[in-house]
C-alpha positions in Angstrom: 23.1 -5.6 -10.6 21.3 -2.8 -12.4 23.6 0.2 -13.3 22.7 3.4 -11.5 22.5 6.8 -13.2 24.6 9.9 -12.2 21.7 11.5 -10.3 21.2 8.4 -8.2 24.9 8.1 -7.4 25.2 11.8 -6.6 22.1 11.6 -4.3 23.5 8.5 -2.5 26.5 10.5 -1.3 24.2 12.1 1.2 23.4 8.8 2.9 25.7 6.8 5.2 25.2 3.2 4.1 26.5 1.9 7.4 24.1 3.9 9.5 20.5 3.5 10.5 18.5 6.6 10.9 15.6 7.9 13.0 12.3 8.5 11.2 12.8 12.2 11.5 16.3 12.1 10.0 15.2 9.7 7.3 12.3 11.8 6.2 14.5 14.9 5.9 17.1 12.9 3.9 14.5 11.4 1.5 13.3 14.8 0.6 16.9 15.9 -0.2 17.7 12.8 -2.3 14.5 12.7 -4.3 15.3 13.9 -7.9 12.0 13.6 -9.7 10.6 16.7 -11.4 7.1 15.7 -10.3 5.9 15.3 -6.7 7.2 11.9 -5.9 5.9 9.3 -3.4 7.7 8.5 -0.2 7.6 4.7 0.1 8.1 2.3 3.0 9.7 -1.1 2.3 9.7 -3.6 5.1 11.5 -7.0 5.1 9.4 -9.2 7.4 10.5 -12.2 9.5 8.1 -14.6 7.8 8.3 -17.6 5.6 6.2 -16.5 2.6 6.0 -20.1 1.4 3.7 -20.9 4.4 0.2 -19.7 3.8 -0.4 -19.1 7.6 2.5 -16.7 7.7 1.4 -14.5 4.8 0.3 -10.9 5.6 -2.6 -9.3 3.8 -4.6 -6.6 5.4 -4.9 -2.8 5.5 -3.4 0.2 7.3 -4.9 3.6 7.5 -2.7 6.6 7.2 -3.8 9.7 9.2 -2.8 12.2 6.6 -3.6 10.0 3.5 -1.3 9.1 0.6 -1.6 12.4 -1.3 -2.8 10.3 -4.3 -6.2 10.6 -5.9 -7.2 6.9 -5.4 -9.6 5.5 -8.1 -12.1 3.2 -6.4 -14.3 0.7 -8.3 -17.2 -1.0 -6.6 -19.0 -4.2 -7.7 -22.5 -3.8 -6.4 -26.1 -3.9 -7.6 -28.9 -1.3 -7.7 -29.1 1.0 -4.7 -25.8 -0.1 -3.3 -24.1 0.9 -6.5 -25.7 4.3 -6.3 -24.7 4.7 -2.6 -21.1 3.8 -3.6 -21.1 6.6 -6.1 -22.5 9.0 -3.6 -19.7 8.0 -1.2 -17.1 8.9 -3.8 -16.6 5.7 -5.9 -15.2 6.5 -9.4 -16.9 3.4 -10.9 -19.8 1.3 -9.6 -22.0 -1.4 -11.1 -22.3 -5.1 -11.8 -22.4 -7.0 -15.0 -21.4 -4.2 -17.3 -18.2 -3.5 -15.4 -17.4 -7.2 -15.1 -17.8 -7.6 -18.9 -15.6 -4.6 -19.6 -12.8 -5.9 -17.4 -13.1 -9.4 -18.8 -13.3 -8.5 -22.5 -11.0 -5.4 -22.5 -8.5 -6.4 -19.8 -9.4 -3.0 -18.3 -8.0 -2.0 -14.9 -7.9 1.8 -14.7 -8.5 1.9 -11.0 -6.5 1.4 -7.8 -8.9 -0.4 -5.5 -11.7 -2.8 -6.2 -14.4 -3.3 -3.6 -17.3 -5.8 -3.8 -20.4 -6.8 -1.9 -20.3 -10.5 -0.8 -23.2 -11.4 -3.1 -21.2 -10.2 -6.1 -18.1 -12.4 -5.5 -19.5 -15.4 -7.4 -19.5 -13.2 -10.5 -16.3 -11.2 -9.6 -14.4 -14.5 -9.0 -14.4 -15.1 -12.7 -12.1 -12.0 -13.1 -9.3 -13.6 -11.1 -7.0 -14.1 -14.2 -7.3 -10.4 -14.9 -7.4 -8.8 -11.5 -5.3 -11.3 -9.5 -1.9 -10.7 -11.1 -2.5 -6.9 -10.7 -3.3 -7.2 -7.0 -6.8 -5.8 -7.6 -8.9 -8.8 -6.6 -11.4 -8.0 -3.8 -10.6 -9.9 -0.6 -12.2 -10.0 2.9 -8.7 -9.9 4.4 -8.0 -6.6 2.7 -11.4 -5.1 3.7 -12.5 -5.0 0.1 -15.3 -7.5 0.3 -17.9 -5.9 2.6 -21.6 -5.1 3.1 -20.6 -1.6 4.3 -19.7 -0.2 0.9 -20.0 3.4 1.8 -17.6 3.1 4.7 -15.1 1.2 2.7 -15.1 3.7 -0.2 -14.6 6.6 2.2 -11.8 4.9 4.0 -9.8 4.0 0.9 -10.4 7.5 -0.5 -9.1 9.0 2.7 -5.8 7.0 3.0 -6.5 3.4 3.7 -4.0 1.2 1.9 -3.6 -2.5 1.4 -0.4 -4.2 2.7 0.5 -7.6 1.2 3.8 -9.4 1.3 5.5 -10.5 -1.9 7.2 -13.8 -2.5 10.3 -12.5 -0.7 8.4 -11.7 2.4 8.6 -7.9 1.8 5.8 -5.4 2.3 5.6 -2.0 0.6 3.2 0.9 1.2 3.2 4.6 0.4 3.7 7.1 3.3 2.7 10.2 1.4 4.2 12.7 -1.1 7.6 14.4 -1.0 5.7 17.7 -0.7 4.1 16.7 2.6 5.2 18.5 5.7 7.9 16.4 7.5 5.6 16.0 10.5 2.9 14.5 8.4 5.2 12.0 6.8 6.6 11.0 10.2 3.1 10.5 11.6 2.1 8.4 8.6 5.2 6.2 8.9 4.8 5.7 12.6 1.1 5.0 12.4 1.5 2.6 9.4 4.3 0.7 11.0 2.4 0.4 14.3 -0.6 -1.0 12.5 1.6 -3.4 10.5 3.2 -4.6 13.7 -0.2 -5.9 14.9 -0.5 -8.1 11.8 2.3 -10.4 12.8 1.2 -14.0 12.2 1.0 -16.1 15.3 3.1 -18.9 13.7 6.1 -16.7 13.0 9.1 -16.7 15.4 11.7 -14.0 16.2 11.5 -10.4 15.1 8.7 -9.4 12.7 10.6 -6.4 11.3 14.0 -7.4 9.9 14.7 -4.3 7.8 12.9 -1.1 7.2 13.8 1.4 4.4 12.2 4.6 3.4 12.7 5.8 -0.2 11.4 8.3 -2.7 10.0 7.3 -6.1 13.3 8.0 -7.6 16.4 8.2 -5.4 18.3 6.0 -2.9 16.6 4.5 0.2 17.4 5.4 3.8 17.6 2.6 6.3 15.6 3.1 9.5 16.5 2.1 13.0 14.1 -0.8 13.7 14.2 0.1 17.4 12.0 3.1 16.4 9.2 0.6 16.0 7.3 -1.7 18.4 9.6 -4.8 18.9 7.4 -7.9 18.3 
């Protein structure tokens, strides 16, 4: 087990490891135990009741946070001609076709958070799988990042839409905002994000979808939430 520093151990004294907290209590605690000098992110970690080895039980979709993430999300769009121009007008940081694809392929470049593509570009973009795949940046219809409605997608991801995708252990992670957010905004983001996540339960899974939910700052101990706070599915 990784050794913890003095700041972490000191912060952890504020949390009862045997207790589960309400969202309001957890948000208040997370702010107290965060010890970054910068404005850290409040993160949600959810252990799902899925078998990640079965493809029909994997979760990959998006949730939209009403108050955004507090992060300036860099959006890249693979599109041609007028669509590329419309993407830029909608707020995309990068938009284009062959030139962007070559840059990513030749330079292993990935200075962006979200990649969106029009369906007709996917034949070319598919060649970037070895670069973008391991970084979780490959456009996908399930994640809402392969679409004809480029302008809408760009605006939504800029405004606080985030991808949720389980890892090999069946866990999902997503940001709920910044430590500097008002408590009420963090609470609303968590409730909204979890409600949307609850609707993504695969039909083939049995039992409870949420096994464990933890809210944590970028640096600092996590606070376990009472899963009864969320829709029981």
